[in-house]
C-alpha positions in Angstrom: -0.2 0.1 0.2 2.5 2.3 1.0 4.7 1.3 -2.2 1.6 2.4 -4.4 0.9 5.5 -2.5 4.6 6.4 -3.3 4.5 5.1 -6.9 1.4 7.4 -7.5 3.2 10.5 -6.1 6.4 9.9 -8.1 4.1 9.9 -11.4 2.0 13.1 -10.3 5.7 14.8 -9.6 7.2 13.8 -13.2 3.8 14.5 -14.7 4.2 18.4 -13.6 7.8 18.4 -14.7 6.7 17.5 -18.4 4.0 20.1 -18.2 6.4 22.9 -17.0 8.9 22.1 -19.8 6.3 22.4 -22.1 5.2 25.7 -21.3 6.3 28.5 -23.9 8.5 30.7 -22.2 7.3 34.2 -23.8 9.6 37.0 -24.4 9.8 39.8 -22.1 8.5 42.9 -23.5 11.2 45.5 -24.1 10.7 48.5 -22.2 13.6 50.7 -23.7 12.4 52.2 -26.9 14.3 52.6 -29.8 14.2 55.7 -32.3 13.3 54.4 -35.8 15.9 56.9 -37.6 18.9 55.3 -35.3 17.4 51.9 -36.2 17.5 52.6 -39.9 20.6 54.2 -39.9 22.4 51.6 -38.4 24.2 49.4 -40.7 23.8 46.3 -38.4 20.2 47.0 -38.2 17.9 43.8 -39.1 14.2 43.0 -39.7 14.2 42.0 -36.0 15.6 45.6 -35.0 12.3 47.2 -36.6 10.0 44.0 -35.2 11.3 45.8 -31.6 9.4 48.9 -32.3 6.1 47.0 -33.4 6.4 45.7 -29.6 5.4 48.9 -27.8 4.2 51.3 -30.8 1.1 51.1 -33.2 1.7 50.8 -36.6 0.1 54.0 -37.4 2.6 55.8 -35.4 5.4 54.1 -37.0 4.2 54.5 -40.9 4.8 58.2 -40.7 8.5 57.7 -39.2 9.2 55.4 -41.8 8.1 57.3 -44.9 9.9 60.2 -43.5 13.2 58.5 -43.4 12.8 56.8 -46.7 12.0 60.0 -48.0 15.3 61.8 -46.7 17.3 58.8 -47.8 15.6 59.2 -51.5 16.3 62.9 -51.6 20.0 62.4 -50.2 20.7 59.6 -52.6 19.2 61.6 -55.9 21.8 64.9 -54.8 24.3 62.5 -54.4 24.2 61.1 -57.7 23.6 64.8 -59.1 26.5 65.7 -57.6 28.4 62.6 -58.7 27.1 63.7 -62.2 30.2 65.1 -64.4 27.9 66.1 -67.2 24.8 67.4 -65.0 27.6 69.5 -62.8 29.2 71.0 -65.7 26.1 71.9 -67.4 25.4 73.7 -64.1 28.4 75.3 -63.6 28.3 76.9 -67.6 25.0 78.0 -67.3 25.7 79.6 -63.8 29.0 81.4 -65.9 26.9 82.4 -68.4 24.8 84.2 -66.3 27.4 86.2 -65.2 28.7 86.8 -68.6 25.6 88.2 -69.5 25.6 90.4 -66.8 28.6 91.9 -67.1 27.6 92.1 -71.0 24.8 94.1 -70.0 26.7 96.5 -67.9 29.5 97.0 -70.7 26.5 98.0 -73.1 24.9 100.4 -70.4 28.4 102.1 -70.1 28.9 102.3 -73.7 31.9 100.1 -73.8 30.3 97.6 -76.3 27.5 98.1 -78.9 26.5 94.3 -79.0 26.1 91.6 -76.1 27.6 88.1 -76.3 23.8 87.1 -76.2 23.1 89.0 -79.4 26.1 87.3 -81.1 24.8 83.9 -79.9 21.4 84.8 -81.5 23.0 85.7 -85.0 24.3 82.1 -85.6 20.6 81.4 -86.7 18.9 85.0 -87.3 19.9 88.2 -89.1 20.6 91.5 -87.2 17.1 92.6 -87.8 15.5 90.1 -85.7 17.5 89.9 -82.9 15.7 92.5 -80.8 12.1 91.4 -81.6 10.3 88.6 -78.7 11.3 85.6 -80.6 14.9 86.7 -81.7 15.2 87.3 -77.6 14.3 83.8 -76.5 16.3 82.0 -79.5 19.1 84.4 -78.2 19.0 83.1 -74.7 18.2 79.7 -76.0 21.5 79.4 -78.2 23.6 81.4 -75.2 22.8 79.4 -72.6 23.1 76.2 -74.6 26.7 77.2 -75.8 27.6 78.6 -72.3 26.3 74.9 -71.0 28.7 73.1 -73.2 31.7 75.0 -72.5 31.1 74.0 -68.7 30.7 70.6 -69.8 33.7 70.3 -71.6 35.7 72.0 -68.6 34.2 69.7 -66.4 35.2 66.5 -68.4 38.9 68.0 -68.8 39.4 68.9 -64.8 38.0 64.9 -64.1 41.1 64.2 -66.1 43.5 66.8 -65.6 42.8 67.6 -61.6 41.2 70.1 -59.9 44.7 71.9 -58.6 45.0 75.3 -60.3 41.5 75.7 -61.3 41.8 79.1 -62.1 44.3 78.4 -65.2 42.1 76.0 -66.1 38.8 78.3 -66.2 41.4 80.5 -68.0 41.8 78.1 -70.7 38.6 77.8 -71.1 37.9 81.4 -71.6 40.4 81.4 -74.5 39.1 78.7 -76.1 35.7 80.0 -76.0 37.0 83.4 -77.1 39.0 81.8 -79.9 36.3 79.2 -81.2 33.4 81.7 -80.6 34.1 85.3 -81.1 37.0 84.3 -83.1 36.5 81.1 -85.7 32.5 80.9 -85.5 32.1 84.8 -85.8 34.2 85.8 -88.3 33.4 82.3 -91.0 29.9 83.2 -90.1 30.2 86.8 -90.6 28.3 87.9 -87.6 28.6 91.1 -86.0 31.2 92.5 -88.8 31.1 96.1 -86.4 32.9 94.2 -83.7 36.4 94.0 -85.3 36.4 97.9 -86.0 35.8 98.3 -82.3 39.2 97.5 -80.2 37.7 98.7 -76.7 34.3 96.5 -77.4 36.6 93.3 -77.9 38.5 94.1 -75.0 35.7 94.2 -72.7 34.3 91.1 -74.3 37.2 89.5 -73.5 36.8 90.5 -70.0 33.5 88.8 -69.9 34.8 85.8 -71.2 37.4 85.7 -68.4 34.5 86.3 -65.7 32.8 83.2 -67.3 35.7 80.8 -67.5 37.0 81.6 -63.5 33.4 81.1 -62.3 32.6 77.5 -63.9 36.0 76.5 -63.0 35.4 77.8 -59.6 31.9 76.0 -59.2 33.2 72.5 -60.4 36.1 72.9 -57.9 33.6 73.5 -54.9 31.6 70.3 -56.8 34.8 68.2 -56.4 35.2 69.4 -52.1 31.6 68.2 -52.1 32.4 65.0 -53.5 34.9 64.5 -51.9 33.1 65.0 -48.3 30.7 62.5 -49.3 33.1 59.6 -50.1 
């Protein structure tokens, strides 16, 4: 009788141990909140790191933060791609340089140093002089002017990518000289554009000054883009 009682108690004890071992131990709740931006910014983070946030915060609160972080990363990636694009940065530098060139041309015209602006010279590539000062002629001139200026910026961007960005101002002067010889010299002479410029030494001098400013501005902007690329890499 005593043996049966002991055997029965032993069986009950063994059954309790089996039940205890089969109980699933639930994970303890995480009390420390983690910032989603810190999680996504951590290169060692995985999907479990984001699940942590779901354990203590509803999805409705998580979604805006996730979207904002993804949009910021997308914008940052787009900016980095644009800065690393040689053609794009060259075109931007060339357009900005052309703006400076045109402002100086207007200033020289206002002061009476020149009789025709560089934009008007660009327009005469496609138009006769009588059409330059019309509304349509203005838009044709400004379009051609900026296309030529952007092309010069792209040309210098690829040259500086190969030759380097040290002494960028010398490369800017080289661009100014090239644009003067090819544009104001060869093309203008071959097409017979603005023949009155050959009779105005003072006007030509101020056009040279404008192109020097254009080349220096383009080279400086490309140099700054190169510095930004180094910081991002």
